[in-house]
C-alpha positions as a Markdown table, in Angstrom:
| # | Residue | x | y | z |
|---|---|---|---|---|
| 1 | Met | -108.9 | -19.3 | 7.3 |
| 2 | Pro | -105.2 | -19.9 | 7.6 |
| 3 | Pro | -103.4 | -17.7 | 10.3 |
| 4 | Asn | -102.2 | -14.4 | 8.9 |
| 5 | Asp | -99.3 | -13.5 | 11.2 |
| 6 | Ile | -95.9 | -15.1 | 10.8 |
| 7 | Asp | -95.4 | -15.8 | 14.5 |
| 8 | Ser | -98.5 | -18.0 | 14.8 |
| 9 | Val | -97.5 | -19.9 | 11.6 |
| 10 | Leu | -93.8 | -20.5 | 12.5 |
| 11 | Ala | -94.0 | -20.8 | 16.3 |
| 12 | Met | -93.5 | -24.4 | 17.3 |
| 13 | Glu | -91.9 | -26.6 | 20.0 |
| 14 | Leu | -89.7 | -29.2 | 18.4 |
| 15 | Val | -87.9 | -32.2 | 19.7 |
| 16 | Ala | -85.0 | -34.0 | 17.9 |
| 17 | Gly | -83.2 | -37.3 | 18.2 |
| 18 | Asp | -79.4 | -37.8 | 17.9 |
| 19 | Asp | -79.8 | -38.6 | 14.1 |
| 20 | Asp | -82.1 | -35.7 | 13.3 |
| 21 | Trp | -81.1 | -32.5 | 11.6 |
| 22 | Glu | -81.9 | -29.3 | 13.5 |
| 23 | Pro | -83.6 | -26.5 | 11.5 |
| 24 | Thr | -81.1 | -24.6 | 9.4 |
| 25 | Pro | -81.1 | -21.1 | 7.9 |
| 26 | His | -82.2 | -22.7 | 4.6 |
| 27 | Gly | -85.2 | -24.2 | 6.4 |
| 28 | Arg | -86.1 | -20.9 | 8.1 |
| 29 | Cys | -85.8 | -19.1 | 4.7 |
| 30 | Leu | -88.1 | -21.7 | 3.1 |
| 31 | Ala | -90.7 | -21.4 | 5.9 |
| 32 | Glu | -90.7 | -17.6 | 5.9 |
| 33 | Val | -91.1 | -17.4 | 2.1 |
| 34 | Leu | -93.9 | -20.0 | 2.3 |
| 35 | Phe | -95.7 | -17.8 | 4.8 |
| 36 | Glu | -95.4 | -14.9 | 2.3 |
| 37 | Asn | -96.9 | -17.1 | -0.5 |
| 38 | Pro | -99.5 | -19.3 | 1.2 |
| 39 | Asp | -101.3 | -20.0 | -2.1 |
| 40 | Val | -98.4 | -22.4 | -2.8 |
| 41 | Val | -100.0 | -24.9 | -0.4 |
| 42 | Ala | -103.4 | -23.7 | 0.6 |
| 43 | Gly | -106.1 | -26.2 | -0.5 |
| 44 | Arg | -103.6 | -28.4 | -2.3 |
| 45 | Asp | -102.2 | -31.9 | -1.8 |
| 46 | Val | -98.6 | -31.6 | -0.8 |
| 47 | Leu | -95.7 | -34.1 | -0.9 |
| 48 | Glu | -92.9 | -33.0 | 1.4 |
| 49 | Leu | -89.6 | -34.7 | 0.8 |
| 50 | Gly | -87.6 | -34.9 | 4.1 |
| 51 | Gly | -90.0 | -34.0 | 6.9 |
| 52 | Gly | -87.2 | -33.8 | 9.4 |
| 53 | Val | -88.3 | -32.3 | 12.7 |
| 54 | Gly | -91.5 | -31.0 | 11.1 |
| 55 | Asn | -90.4 | -27.4 | 10.8 |
| 56 | His | -91.9 | -27.2 | 7.3 |
| 57 | Thr | -94.7 | -29.8 | 7.8 |
| 58 | Ile | -96.3 | -27.7 | 10.5 |
| 59 | Pro | -96.4 | -24.4 | 8.6 |
| 60 | Ile | -97.7 | -26.3 | 5.5 |
| 61 | Ile | -100.6 | -27.6 | 7.6 |
| 62 | Arg | -101.2 | -24.3 | 9.3 |
| 63 | Leu | -101.4 | -22.5 | 5.9 |
| 64 | Gly | -104.3 | -24.7 | 4.9 |
| 65 | Ala | -102.9 | -27.6 | 2.8 |
| 66 | Lys | -105.7 | -30.0 | 1.8 |
| 67 | Ser | -103.4 | -32.9 | 2.7 |
| 68 | Val | -99.7 | -33.5 | 3.5 |
| 69 | Thr | -97.7 | -36.6 | 2.7 |
| 70 | Thr | -94.3 | -36.3 | 4.4 |
| 71 | Thr | -91.4 | -38.6 | 3.8 |
| 72 | Glu | -88.2 | -39.5 | 5.6 |
| 73 | Val | -85.5 | -42.0 | 4.7 |
| 74 | Val | -85.6 | -44.1 | 7.9 |
| 75 | Pro | -88.3 | -44.9 | 10.4 |
| 76 | Asp | -86.8 | -43.1 | 13.4 |
| 77 | Arg | -86.7 | -39.8 | 11.5 |
| 78 | Ser | -90.2 | -40.3 | 10.2 |
| 79 | Glu | -91.3 | -40.8 | 13.8 |
| 80 | Thr | -89.7 | -37.5 | 14.8 |
| 81 | Thr | -91.7 | -35.7 | 12.2 |
| 82 | Arg | -94.9 | -37.4 | 13.4 |
| 83 | Arg | -94.2 | -36.6 | 17.1 |
| 84 | Asn | -93.6 | -32.9 | 16.4 |
| 85 | Val | -96.6 | -32.5 | 14.1 |
| 86 | Glu | -98.9 | -34.2 | 16.6 |
| 87 | Ala | -97.6 | -32.0 | 19.4 |
| 88 | Asn | -98.0 | -28.8 | 17.5 |
| 89 | Cys | -101.1 | -29.6 | 15.4 |
| 90 | Pro | -103.0 | -32.0 | 17.6 |
| 91 | Thr | -106.3 | -31.9 | 15.8 |
| 92 | Val | -105.0 | -32.4 | 12.3 |
| 93 | Glu | -105.8 | -35.7 | 10.5 |
| 94 | Asn | -104.8 | -35.0 | 6.9 |
| 95 | Val | -101.2 | -36.0 | 7.3 |
| 96 | Glu | -99.6 | -39.2 | 6.1 |
| 97 | Tyr | -96.1 | -40.3 | 7.1 |
| 98 | Arg | -94.0 | -42.5 | 4.8 |
| 99 | Val | -90.6 | -44.0 | 4.9 |
| 100 | Ala | -89.2 | -43.4 | 1.4 |
| 101 | Asp | -86.0 | -42.5 | -0.3 |
| 102 | Trp | -86.5 | -39.1 | -2.0 |
| 103 | Leu | -89.0 | -39.4 | -4.9 |
| 104 | Asp | -89.3 | -43.1 | -4.5 |
| 105 | Thr | -93.0 | -43.1 | -3.3 |
| 106 | Pro | -96.3 | -43.6 | -5.1 |
| 107 | Asp | -99.1 | -41.2 | -6.1 |
| 108 | Thr | -99.2 | -37.7 | -7.6 |
| 109 | Phe | -99.6 | -34.4 | -5.9 |
| 110 | Asp | -100.3 | -30.7 | -6.5 |
| 111 | Val | -97.0 | -29.7 | -4.9 |
| 112 | Val | -93.6 | -31.3 | -4.2 |
| 113 | Phe | -91.9 | -29.3 | -1.4 |
| 114 | Thr | -88.4 | -29.8 | -0.1 |
| 115 | Asn | -85.1 | -28.4 | 1.2 |
| 116 | Pro | -82.7 | -30.6 | -0.7 |
| 117 | Pro | -79.2 | -31.4 | 0.6 |
| 118 | Phe | -76.3 | -29.6 | -1.1 |
| 119 | Ala | -73.1 | -28.8 | 0.9 |
| 120 | Lys | -73.5 | -32.1 | 2.8 |
| 121 | Ser | -75.3 | -34.1 | 0.1 |
| 122 | Gly | -72.8 | -37.0 | 0.4 |
| 123 | Lys | -72.5 | -37.1 | -3.4 |
| 124 | Arg | -69.5 | -36.3 | -5.6 |
| 125 | Asn | -72.0 | -34.0 | -7.5 |
| 126 | Arg | -73.3 | -31.9 | -4.7 |
| 127 | Arg | -76.2 | -30.9 | -6.9 |
| 128 | Tyr | -77.3 | -34.5 | -7.1 |
| 129 | Phe | -80.6 | -34.1 | -5.2 |
| 130 | Leu | -81.4 | -30.8 | -7.0 |
| 131 | Asp | -80.8 | -32.4 | -10.4 |
| 132 | Met | -82.9 | -35.4 | -9.4 |
| 133 | Leu | -85.7 | -33.1 | -8.5 |
| 134 | Ile | -85.5 | -31.3 | -11.8 |
| 135 | Leu | -85.4 | -34.6 | -13.8 |
| 136 | Asp | -87.9 | -36.7 | -11.9 |
| 137 | Ala | -90.3 | -34.5 | -9.9 |
| 138 | His | -92.7 | -34.6 | -12.9 |
| 139 | Lys | -93.4 | -38.2 | -11.9 |
| 140 | Arg | -95.0 | -37.0 | -8.7 |
| 141 | Leu | -96.7 | -33.9 | -10.0 |
| 142 | Arg | -100.1 | -33.5 | -11.5 |
| 143 | Pro | -100.4 | -31.3 | -14.6 |
| 144 | Gly | -99.8 | -27.7 | -13.6 |
| 145 | Gly | -98.3 | -28.8 | -10.3 |
| 146 | Asp | -95.5 | -27.0 | -8.5 |
| 147 | Leu | -92.0 | -28.0 | -7.4 |
| 148 | Val | -91.0 | -25.7 | -4.5 |
| 149 | Phe | -87.5 | -25.8 | -3.0 |
| 150 | Val | -84.8 | -23.7 | -1.5 |
| 151 | Gln | -81.2 | -23.5 | -2.8 |
| 152 | Ser | -78.1 | -21.6 | -2.2 |
| 153 | Ser | -76.4 | -19.3 | -4.7 |
| 154 | Met | -73.4 | -21.6 | -4.3 |
| 155 | Ala | -75.4 | -24.4 | -6.0 |
| 156 | Asp | -75.6 | -22.2 | -9.1 |
| 157 | Ile | -79.1 | -20.7 | -9.4 |
| 158 | Ala | -78.6 | -19.9 | -13.1 |
| 159 | Lys | -77.9 | -23.5 | -13.8 |
| 160 | Thr | -81.0 | -24.5 | -11.9 |
| 161 | Arg | -83.1 | -22.0 | -13.9 |
| 162 | Arg | -81.8 | -23.4 | -17.2 |
| 163 | Arg | -82.3 | -27.0 | -16.3 |
| 164 | Leu | -85.8 | -26.4 | -15.1 |
| 165 | Val | -86.8 | -24.6 | -18.3 |
| 166 | Glu | -85.1 | -27.4 | -20.4 |
| 167 | Asn | -87.3 | -29.9 | -18.5 |
| 168 | Gly | -90.6 | -28.2 | -19.0 |
| 169 | Tyr | -91.1 | -25.9 | -16.1 |
| 170 | Gly | -92.0 | -22.2 | -15.8 |
| 171 | Val | -89.7 | -20.7 | -13.1 |
| 172 | Glu | -90.5 | -18.1 | -10.4 |
| 173 | Ile | -88.3 | -17.0 | -7.5 |
| 174 | Leu | -90.7 | -16.5 | -4.6 |
| 175 | Gly | -88.2 | -14.9 | -2.3 |
| 176 | Thr | -84.5 | -14.6 | -1.3 |
| 177 | Arg | -82.6 | -14.2 | 1.9 |
| 178 | Glu | -78.9 | -13.4 | 2.5 |
| 179 | Gly | -76.9 | -14.9 | 5.3 |
| 180 | Pro | -73.3 | -15.6 | 6.5 |
| 181 | Phe | -71.6 | -18.9 | 5.8 |
| 182 | Arg | -72.1 | -21.7 | 8.3 |
| 183 | Asp | -69.0 | -22.8 | 10.1 |
| 184 | Tyr | -68.9 | -26.3 | 8.5 |
| 185 | Tyr | -68.5 | -24.8 | 5.0 |
| 186 | Phe | -65.0 | -23.7 | 5.9 |
| 187 | Glu | -64.2 | -27.1 | 7.3 |
| 188 | Asp | -64.4 | -28.7 | 3.8 |
| 189 | Asp | -61.6 | -27.5 | 1.6 |
| 190 | Thr | -63.0 | -29.2 | -1.4 |
| 191 | Phe | -66.3 | -27.4 | -1.0 |
| 192 | Met | -64.6 | -24.1 | -0.7 |
| 193 | Glu | -62.7 | -24.7 | -3.9 |
| 194 | Glu | -65.8 | -25.9 | -5.8 |
| 195 | Ile | -67.9 | -22.8 | -5.0 |
| 196 | Lys | -65.2 | -20.4 | -6.3 |
| 197 | Ala | -66.1 | -21.7 | -9.8 |
| 198 | Val | -69.8 | -20.8 | -9.5 |
| 199 | Pro | -70.6 | -17.4 | -11.0 |
| 200 | Asp | -72.1 | -15.1 | -8.3 |
| 201 | Gly | -71.9 | -18.0 | -5.9 |
| 202 | Phe | -71.1 | -15.9 | -2.8 |
| 203 | Glu | -69.8 | -12.6 | -1.7 |
| 204 | Val | -67.1 | -11.5 | 0.8 |
| 205 | Arg | -67.7 | -8.2 | 2.6 |
| 206 | Asp | -65.4 | -7.0 | 5.3 |
| 207 | Gly | -64.0 | -10.5 | 5.7 |
| 208 | Thr | -67.4 | -12.2 | 6.1 |
| 209 | Tyr | -68.7 | -14.7 | 3.5 |
| 210 | Phe | -72.3 | -14.5 | 2.4 |
| 211 | Glu | -74.6 | -16.8 | 0.5 |
| 212 | Thr | -78.0 | -15.9 | -1.0 |
| 213 | Leu | -80.8 | -18.4 | -0.5 |
| 214 | His | -83.5 | -18.6 | -3.3 |
| 215 | Val | -86.9 | -20.2 | -2.9 |
| 216 | Val | -87.9 | -21.5 | -6.3 |
| 217 | Arg | -91.4 | -22.3 | -7.5 |
| 218 | Ala | -91.3 | -24.3 | -10.7 |
| 219 | Thr | -94.6 | -25.0 | -12.4 |
| 220 | Leu | -94.9 | -28.1 | -14.6 |
| 221 | Glu | -96.1 | -26.9 | -18.0 |
| 222 | Pro | -98.4 | -29.0 | -20.3 |
| 223 | Trp | -96.6 | -31.2 | -22.8 |
| 224 | Ser | -97.3 | -34.4 | -24.8 |
| 225 | Pro | -94.6 | -36.5 | -26.5 |
| 226 | Pro | -94.6 | -36.4 | -30.3 |
| 227 | Val | -96.1 | -39.2 | -32.2 |
| 228 | Gly | -93.6 | -42.0 | -32.6 |
| 229 | Ala | -91.6 | -41.1 | -29.6 |
| 230 | His | -89.8 | -43.9 | -27.8 |
| 231 | Leu | -91.7 | -44.5 | -24.6 |
| 232 | Pro | -91.3 | -47.2 | -21.9 |
Protein backbone atom coordinates (compact mmCIF):
# COMPACT_ATOMS: atom_id res chain seq x y z
CA MET A 1 0.00 0.00 0.00
CA PRO A 2 1.28 3.52 -0.78
CA PRO A 3 2.04 5.72 2.27
CA ASN A 4 -0.97 7.70 3.47
CA ASP A 5 0.68 10.69 5.15
CA ILE A 6 2.13 13.60 3.24
CA ASP A 7 5.36 13.80 5.24
CA SER A 8 6.41 10.26 4.36
CA VAL A 9 5.62 10.85 0.68
CA LEU A 10 7.28 14.25 0.28
CA ALA A 11 10.18 13.96 2.75
CA MET A 12 13.44 13.50 0.84
CA GLU A 13 17.10 14.44 0.88
CA LEU A 14 18.16 15.96 -2.41
CA VAL A 15 21.48 16.98 -3.91
CA ALA A 16 21.85 19.30 -6.89
CA GLY A 17 24.65 20.31 -9.23
CA ASP A 18 25.39 23.81 -10.47
CA ASP A 19 23.21 23.30 -13.56
CA ASP A 20 20.23 21.78 -11.74
CA TRP A 21 17.03 23.61 -10.86
CA GLU A 22 16.17 23.61 -7.19
CA PRO A 23 12.55 22.68 -6.30
CA THR A 24 10.15 25.59 -6.83
CA PRO A 25 6.73 26.57 -5.41
CA HIS A 26 5.25 25.16 -8.63
CA GLY A 27 6.97 21.86 -7.95
CA ARG A 28 5.82 21.77 -4.33
CA CYS A 29 2.25 22.49 -5.45
CA LEU A 30 2.36 19.68 -8.01
CA ALA A 31 3.72 17.21 -5.44
CA GLU A 32 1.15 18.16 -2.78
CA VAL A 33 -1.76 17.86 -5.18
CA LEU A 34 -0.40 14.54 -6.44
CA PHE A 35 -0.44 13.26 -2.85
CA GLU A 36 -4.09 14.32 -2.60
CA ASN A 37 -4.89 12.43 -5.84
CA PRO A 38 -2.73 9.27 -5.76
CA ASP A 39 -4.96 7.49 -8.28
CA VAL A 40 -3.32 9.65 -10.94
CA VAL A 41 -0.18 7.47 -10.80
CA ALA A 42 -0.94 4.40 -8.66
CA GLY A 43 -0.59 1.20 -10.70
CA ARG A 44 0.17 3.14 -13.90
CA ASP A 45 3.09 3.59 -16.29
CA VAL A 46 4.25 7.20 -15.95
CA LEU A 47 6.40 9.32 -18.26
CA GLU A 48 7.85 12.26 -16.33
CA LEU A 49 9.20 15.08 -18.48
CA GLY A 50 12.05 16.86 -16.71
CA GLY A 51 13.00 14.75 -13.70
CA GLY A 52 15.25 17.47 -12.30
CA VAL A 53 16.38 16.70 -8.76
CA GLY A 54 13.75 13.98 -8.43
CA ASN A 55 11.32 15.94 -6.28
CA HIS A 56 8.42 14.54 -8.33
CA THR A 57 9.97 11.24 -9.37
CA ILE A 58 10.28 10.14 -5.74
CA PRO A 59 6.63 10.87 -4.77
CA ILE A 60 5.42 9.20 -7.99
CA ILE A 61 7.32 6.06 -6.97
CA ARG A 62 6.12 6.21 -3.37
CA LEU A 63 2.50 6.56 -4.45
CA GLY A 64 2.67 3.23 -6.25
CA ALA A 65 3.36 3.87 -9.93
CA LYS A 66 3.76 0.63 -11.87
CA SER A 67 6.77 2.11 -13.66
CA VAL A 68 8.39 5.51 -14.10
CA THR A 69 10.31 6.71 -17.15
CA THR A 70 11.91 10.05 -16.34
CA THR A 71 13.66 12.31 -18.83
CA GLU A 72 16.16 15.13 -18.75
CA VAL A 73 17.61 17.10 -21.61
CA VAL A 74 21.31 16.49 -20.81
CA PRO A 75 23.16 13.55 -19.19
CA ASP A 76 24.33 15.47 -16.09
CA ARG A 77 20.78 16.42 -15.12
CA SER A 78 19.56 12.88 -15.74
CA GLU A 79 22.32 11.64 -13.44
CA THR A 80 21.12 14.02 -10.72
CA THR A 81 17.65 12.50 -10.98
CA ARG A 82 19.07 8.99 -10.75
CA ARG A 83 21.31 9.81 -7.79
CA ASN A 84 18.48 11.31 -5.76
CA VAL A 85 16.00 8.56 -6.60
CA GLU A 86 18.47 5.85 -5.65
CA ALA A 87 19.30 7.62 -2.37
CA ASN A 88 15.65 8.05 -1.36
CA CYS A 89 14.12 4.89 -2.90
CA PRO A 90 17.02 2.40 -2.73
CA THR A 91 14.98 -0.75 -3.35
CA VAL A 92 13.01 0.46 -6.36
CA GLU A 93 13.77 -1.09 -9.75
CA ASN A 94 10.92 0.09 -11.96
CA VAL A 95 12.56 3.40 -13.00
CA GLU A 96 14.15 4.18 -16.36
CA TYR A 97 16.27 7.29 -16.96
CA ARG A 98 16.39 8.77 -20.45
CA VAL A 99 18.20 11.73 -21.99
CA ALA A 100 15.52 13.23 -24.22
CA ASP A 101 14.22 16.63 -25.28
CA TRP A 102 10.67 17.06 -24.00
CA LEU A 103 8.34 14.61 -25.80
CA ASP A 104 11.06 13.33 -28.12
CA THR A 105 11.21 9.82 -26.65
CA PRO A 106 9.62 6.51 -27.73
CA ASP A 107 6.78 4.40 -26.28
CA THR A 108 3.36 5.19 -24.87
CA PHE A 109 2.27 5.57 -21.24
CA ASP A 110 -0.77 5.89 -19.00
CA VAL A 111 0.38 9.29 -17.68
CA VAL A 112 2.53 12.15 -18.94
CA PHE A 113 3.53 14.20 -15.89
CA THR A 114 5.46 17.49 -15.85
CA ASN A 115 6.11 20.96 -14.48
CA PRO A 116 6.59 22.84 -17.77
CA PRO A 117 8.76 25.97 -18.02
CA PHE A 118 6.91 29.25 -18.38
CA ALA A 119 8.39 32.48 -17.02
CA LYS A 120 11.90 31.30 -17.96
CA SER A 121 10.94 29.12 -20.91
CA GLY A 122 13.57 30.76 -23.09
CA LYS A 123 10.99 31.13 -25.87
CA ARG A 124 9.37 34.22 -27.35
CA ASN A 125 6.04 32.48 -26.69
CA ARG A 126 6.36 31.67 -23.00
CA ARG A 127 3.53 29.14 -23.37
CA TYR A 128 5.65 27.19 -25.86
CA PHE A 129 6.09 24.08 -23.69
CA LEU A 130 2.47 24.16 -22.50
CA ASP A 131 1.23 24.41 -26.07
CA MET A 132 3.55 21.60 -27.19
CA LEU A 133 2.11 19.39 -24.47
CA ILE A 134 -1.43 20.11 -25.55
CA LEU A 135 -0.67 19.45 -29.23
CA ASP A 136 1.70 16.48 -28.95
CA ALA A 137 1.24 14.61 -25.65
CA HIS A 138 -1.29 12.33 -27.38
CA LYS A 139 1.68 10.74 -29.16
CA ARG A 140 2.93 9.45 -25.80
CA LEU A 141 -0.45 8.65 -24.20
CA ARG A 142 -2.41 5.44 -24.41
CA PRO A 143 -6.17 5.74 -25.01
CA GLY A 144 -7.76 7.25 -21.92
CA GLY A 145 -4.37 8.37 -20.62
CA ASP A 146 -3.79 11.48 -18.54
CA LEU A 147 -1.67 14.56 -19.12
CA VAL A 148 -0.91 16.03 -15.67
CA PHE A 149 0.88 19.34 -15.20
CA VAL A 150 1.02 22.52 -13.14
CA GLN A 151 0.70 26.02 -14.52
CA SER A 152 0.42 29.55 -13.23
CA SER A 153 -2.62 31.75 -13.66
CA MET A 154 -0.22 34.08 -15.47
CA ALA A 155 0.03 31.48 -18.26
CA ASP A 156 -3.73 31.90 -18.85
CA ILE A 157 -5.57 28.88 -17.46
CA ALA A 158 -8.67 29.72 -19.51
CA LYS A 159 -6.65 29.47 -22.72
CA THR A 160 -5.22 26.15 -21.57
CA ARG A 161 -8.70 24.76 -20.91
CA ARG A 162 -9.90 25.84 -24.36
CA ARG A 163 -6.93 24.38 -26.18
CA LEU A 164 -7.13 21.09 -24.28
CA VAL A 165 -10.81 20.70 -25.18
CA GLU A 166 -10.09 21.63 -28.81
CA ASN A 167 -7.46 18.86 -28.89
CA GLY A 168 -9.66 16.13 -27.50
CA TYR A 169 -9.14 16.18 -23.74
CA GLY A 170 -11.52 16.19 -20.84
CA VAL A 171 -10.22 18.70 -18.28
CA GLU A 172 -10.20 18.58 -14.48
CA ILE A 173 -8.43 20.93 -12.06
CA LEU A 174 -7.09 18.64 -9.36
CA GLY A 175 -6.03 21.42 -7.01
CA THR A 176 -4.83 25.00 -6.67
CA ARG A 177 -2.42 26.92 -4.50
CA GLU A 178 -1.86 30.67 -4.15
CA GLY A 179 1.54 32.21 -3.54
CA PRO A 180 3.53 35.44 -3.85
CA PHE A 181 5.58 36.26 -6.91
CA ARG A 182 9.14 35.06 -7.00
CA ASP A 183 11.78 37.79 -7.12
CA TYR A 184 12.92 37.05 -10.64
CA TYR A 185 9.47 37.85 -12.08
CA PHE A 186 10.08 41.53 -11.27
CA GLU A 187 13.51 41.45 -12.88
CA ASP A 188 12.02 40.86 -16.35
CA ASP A 189 10.19 43.98 -17.49
CA THR A 190 8.85 42.21 -20.58
CA PHE A 191 7.35 39.45 -18.47
CA MET A 192 5.65 41.92 -16.16
CA GLU A 193 4.11 43.71 -19.15
CA GLU A 194 2.95 40.46 -20.77
CA ILE A 195 1.09 39.18 -17.73
CA LYS A 196 -0.95 42.37 -17.45
CA ALA A 197 -2.77 41.26 -20.61
CA VAL A 198 -3.82 37.90 -19.10
CA PRO A 199 -7.35 37.96 -17.63
CA ASP A 200 -7.18 37.09 -13.93
CA GLY A 201 -3.48 36.43 -14.33
CA PHE A 202 -2.52 37.73 -10.89
CA GLU A 203 -3.74 39.77 -7.94
CA VAL A 204 -2.17 42.56 -5.94
CA ARG A 205 -3.17 42.81 -2.29
CA ASP A 206 -1.59 45.29 0.09
CA GLY A 207 1.25 45.78 -2.36
CA THR A 208 2.04 42.05 -2.69
CA TYR A 209 1.62 40.26 -6.03
CA PHE A 210 0.04 36.79 -6.00
CA GLU A 211 -0.25 34.07 -8.64
CA THR A 212 -2.52 31.03 -8.50
CA LEU A 213 -1.06 27.64 -9.42
CA HIS A 214 -3.37 25.09 -11.05
CA VAL A 215 -2.70 21.36 -11.30
CA VAL A 216 -4.45 20.10 -14.43
CA ARG A 217 -5.49 16.54 -15.25
CA ALA A 218 -6.39 16.26 -18.93
CA THR A 219 -7.76 12.88 -20.02
CA LEU A 220 -7.35 11.92 -23.68
CA GLU A 221 -10.81 11.07 -25.02
CA PRO A 222 -11.45 8.39 -27.68
CA TRP A 223 -11.42 9.63 -31.26
CA SER A 224 -10.91 8.23 -34.75
CA PRO A 225 -10.19 10.32 -37.86
CA PRO A 226 -12.99 10.41 -40.41
CA VAL A 227 -12.80 8.27 -43.52
CA GLY A 228 -10.72 10.01 -46.15
CA ALA A 229 -8.80 12.19 -43.72
CA HIS A 230 -5.29 13.21 -44.77
CA LEU A 231 -2.94 11.16 -42.59
CA PRO A 232 0.85 10.80 -42.74
